N, C-alpha and C positions, 0 to 999 in steps of 0.2 A: 788900954783895951777894956771893953765892957765885960760883963760877966755873962753875956748871952751865950748859950752852948754852941750856937752856930758860928759865933765869932771865934771861939777856941778851935773849932773844927777847921775853919778857914785858915787860921794862923798856923795850925799844925801842918796842914797841906802845903802852905807857903814855905814853911821851914823844910819840909821833906823835899819839895821840888828844888829849892835853892841848894840843898845839900847834894841831891842827885846830880844837878847840873855842875856843881863845883867838882864833883868826883870825876867829871869828864873835862875839867878845865874850862867850863863855860860859865860866864857871868852875864846875866841880863840886868843892866843897871836899873831899869825901871820896873823890875819884878817886885810887886807889892800887892797889897789889898786894894781893890777897886773902891775908892773912897765913896762914891755915891751909893753903891750897894752896901757898903759897910755902915754908912751913916743911917741908911734907911732901916726899917724894921720889917723885913720880909720873912716868909716862912722857910727860906732856904739860906744856906751859908752865903756870905759875901762872895762876889766874884774875885778871881785872882787876875790882876793885870800883868800880862806877859811883856807888853811894851815893845819898843823898837830896839833893833840891834843892827849892827853893820853886817856886811856881806860875809866877812870872815867868821863872825859868831854864828850866823845863820848856817854856814857850811859845817861848822863844828857840831852844831845842834843836829843837823840832818845826818851827819856821819854817826853820831852817838845813837840816834834813834834807829838807824839802819842796822846796827849791830844786833846779832841774834841773842 
């Protein structure tokens, strides 16, 4: 990983999201930094790729998000 501050911000957000999803038993296999936005040097943090998931994972995610 580079030493660009936005890269660290994006990596921290990615780790936080991965942990929050795991707390609900949800794993998104393709959850990662979006490589084109990570490789480029924009003024904003790299994007996070949520990726694809199967219907069961989508339902667990929807249920977790619907909880108050």
